[in-house]
C-alpha positions in Angstrom: 65.5 13.9 91.6 67.9 11.0 92.1 70.8 13.1 91.1 70.1 16.1 93.2 72.8 15.2 95.7 75.3 14.7 92.9 74.7 18.2 91.6 75.1 19.5 95.1 78.3 17.8 95.3 79.6 19.4 92.2 78.7 22.8 93.4 80.1 22.2 97.0 83.3 20.4 95.9 83.9 18.5 99.1 87.1 16.5 99.8 87.4 12.6 99.7 90.1 10.5 101.4 92.9 9.4 99.1 94.9 6.2 98.8 97.3 5.0 101.4 100.8 4.3 100.0 102.4 1.1 101.0 105.9 -0.1 100.3 104.8 -3.2 98.6 101.8 -5.7 97.8 99.9 -7.5 100.4 99.8 -11.4 100.1 96.4 -12.9 100.5 95.4 -16.5 100.4 94.7 -17.5 96.7 91.6 -19.3 95.6 91.9 -22.9 94.6 91.9 -22.1 90.9 94.7 -24.4 89.6 95.0 -21.9 86.7 91.9 -23.2 85.3 88.7 -21.1 85.7 86.6 -24.1 84.5 87.2 -25.5 88.0 85.9 -22.5 89.7 82.5 -22.6 91.4 80.6 -19.6 92.8 82.9 -19.1 95.7 80.7 -16.7 97.6 77.5 -14.8 97.6 77.1 -11.9 95.3 78.3 -8.6 96.7 75.3 -6.8 98.3 74.5 -3.5 96.6 72.3 -0.8 98.1 70.9 2.6 97.0 72.3 5.2 94.7 74.9 7.5 96.4 77.0 10.5 95.5 80.1 9.4 93.4 83.5 10.3 94.7 84.3 13.9 94.1 87.3 13.0 92.2 85.3 10.9 89.8 82.9 13.8 89.3 85.8 16.0 88.5 87.1 13.4 85.9 83.7 13.3 84.2 83.6 17.0 84.0 86.9 16.8 81.9 86.1 13.6 80.2 82.3 13.5 79.7 82.5 10.9 76.9 84.4 8.5 79.2 81.6 8.5 81.8 78.7 7.9 79.3 77.3 4.7 78.2 75.7 1.8 80.2 73.6 -1.2 79.7 70.0 -1.8 80.8 70.6 -5.5 81.0 74.3 -6.4 82.0 75.3 -10.0 81.6 78.1 -11.6 83.5 80.9 -12.5 81.0 82.1 -16.0 81.1 85.4 -16.5 82.9 87.3 -18.5 80.3 90.9 -19.6 80.6 91.8 -16.8 78.1 89.9 -14.1 80.2 91.4 -15.4 83.5 94.9 -15.0 81.9 94.0 -11.5 80.7 93.0 -10.5 84.2 96.3 -11.7 85.6 98.3 -10.2 82.9 96.7 -6.7 83.3 96.8 -6.8 87.1 100.6 -7.9 87.0 101.5 -5.5 84.3 100.1 -2.4 86.0 101.4 -3.4 89.4 104.8 -4.1 88.2 105.3 -1.2 85.8 103.2 1.7 86.8 104.5 3.4 90.0 102.1 4.6 92.6 102.4 8.3 93.1 100.0 10.6 95.0 98.0 13.3 93.4 99.7 16.2 95.2 103.0 14.9 93.7 101.7 14.5 90.2 99.0 17.2 89.8 99.7 19.5 92.8 96.0 18.7 93.9 94.6 16.9 96.8 92.2 14.7 94.6 92.6 14.3 90.9 91.4 11.2 89.2 93.0 10.3 85.8 93.9 7.1 83.9 97.5 6.4 85.0 100.2 6.7 82.4 103.8 5.9 82.5 104.4 8.6 85.1 102.3 6.7 87.6 99.2 7.5 89.5 97.4 6.6 92.9 95.1 3.7 93.6 92.1 4.9 91.5 94.3 5.9 88.6 95.8 2.4 88.5 92.4 0.9 88.8 91.0 3.1 85.9 94.1 2.1 83.7 93.3 -1.7 84.5 89.7 -0.9 83.5 90.8 0.6 80.2 93.2 -2.1 79.3 90.6 -4.9 79.9 88.0 -2.9 77.7 90.6 -2.7 75.1 90.9 -6.5 75.2 87.1 -6.9 74.7 85.8 -7.0 78.2 82.3 -5.4 78.6 82.7 -2.0 80.4 79.7 -2.8 82.6 81.6 -5.8 84.2 84.6 -3.5 85.2 83.7 -1.4 88.2 85.8 1.2 90.0 85.2 0.7 93.6 86.0 2.6 96.9 86.9 0.7 100.0 88.3 1.4 103.4 91.4 -0.2 104.9 91.6 -1.5 108.4 93.1 1.9 109.6 90.4 3.9 107.9 92.3 5.0 104.9 90.5 5.3 101.6 91.5 3.0 98.7 90.2 2.1 95.3 90.1 -1.3 93.4 88.7 -2.7 90.3 85.8 -5.2 90.7 85.4 -7.6 87.9 82.0 -9.2 87.5 82.0 -12.8 85.9 79.9 -15.8 85.8 82.1 -17.4 88.4 81.8 -14.4 90.9 83.3 -11.0 91.6 87.1 -10.6 91.6 89.4 -7.9 92.7 92.3 -6.3 90.8 94.2 -4.4 93.4 97.5 -2.5 93.2 98.3 -3.8 96.8 97.9 -7.4 95.9 99.3 -9.3 92.9 96.9 -12.1 93.4 93.4 -11.8 92.0 90.9 -12.8 94.8 87.2 -13.0 95.3 85.8 -9.8 97.0 85.0 -11.7 100.2 88.7 -12.7 100.5 89.9 -9.1 100.8 90.6 -7.2 104.1 88.5 -4.1 103.2 85.3 -2.5 104.2 83.3 -1.9 101.1 82.0 1.7 100.6 80.7 2.4 97.1 81.1 1.5 93.4 80.0 2.2 89.9 76.7 0.7 88.9 76.5 -1.8 86.1 73.7 0.0 84.4 75.3 3.5 84.2 79.0 4.1 84.9 78.3 7.6 86.4 75.8 6.3 88.8 77.4 4.9 92.0 75.7 2.5 94.5 76.2 2.0 98.2 78.2 -1.2 99.4 78.0 -0.4 103.2 75.3 -2.7 104.4 75.1 -0.6 107.6 73.7 2.4 105.7 71.5 0.6 103.2 68.2 2.3 102.7 65.0 0.9 101.1 64.1 3.7 98.6 62.3 3.6 95.3 64.6 3.1 92.3 64.7 6.3 90.2 64.3 5.8 86.4 67.6 5.6 84.7 68.5 8.1 82.0 68.6 6.7 78.5 71.9 4.8 77.6 74.4 7.1 76.2 73.1 10.2 78.1 75.9 12.4 79.5 76.0 12.3 83.2 73.4 14.6 84.7 75.9 16.3 87.0 78.0 17.1 83.9 75.0 18.7 82.2 74.2 20.7 85.3 77.7 21.9 85.7 77.9 22.9 82.0 74.6 24.8 82.5 75.9 26.5 85.6 79.0 27.6 83.7 76.9 28.9 80.7 74.7 30.9 83.2 77.8 32.4 84.8 79.3 33.4 81.4 75.9 34.9 80.3 75.7 36.8 83.6 79.2 38.2 83.2 78.4 39.3 79.5 75.1 41.0 80.6 77.0 42.9 83.5 79.9 43.9 81.4 78.2 46.7 79.4 76.7 48.2 82.5 80.0 48.2 84.2 81.7 49.9 81.2 79.1 52.7 81.2 79.7 53.3 84.9 83.4 53.3 84.3 83.0 55.8 81.3 80.9 58.1 83.4 83.4 58.2 86.1 86.1 59.2 83.6 84.0 62.0 82.2 83.5 63.7 85.6 
């Protein structure tokens, strides 16, 4: 099935490149917005989206610990209108997180190579900061299906994560390396993968070089727990049951040895 590779990723627990730390933010050329989103036109074509792909292993781990945060979805997502109020919210959230939440790597915070979590006051790496921006915007009434955690590559091959915001004026990027909000085409990144709009735990390919024409698999019902979470829980239950069944036999063997 479509999630077979995802389940395999859970069991194999492979590694994923992390965020490159920089000393500051990168300045990119701003769009001609004049602080008024009503003046915006569709500045570029929509971001090309390919087939379903395996989510980042750090995201899988996050869902195993926070299954309810990875549920939900929308069969017919609609681009929210980019009003003046919403444009202000995007800028406020991006600036607040970039200014107040320090970037710190997973090995420093969690003593792990890859550990996704919503950043708190103690800080976090790029995906943690993107997840915090996602949460803060959802708390302000933004639809979750318009706020997509996205993995990119920098010019030097380093992995990085940003938040893609879908609007009726185009797709914009909230990035801890840039205090300006820009259209996706105005970033220096190579696009790798992102959350799908229909189900947050399904990720889709953004690298046009590896697009494949494959039949779309049916989506699980809205609200369904991520299949890889269900698979991991079933695997854990099977292991526990196996240990329970083996324990009496082991105890009998141990008792027999003592009686000799």
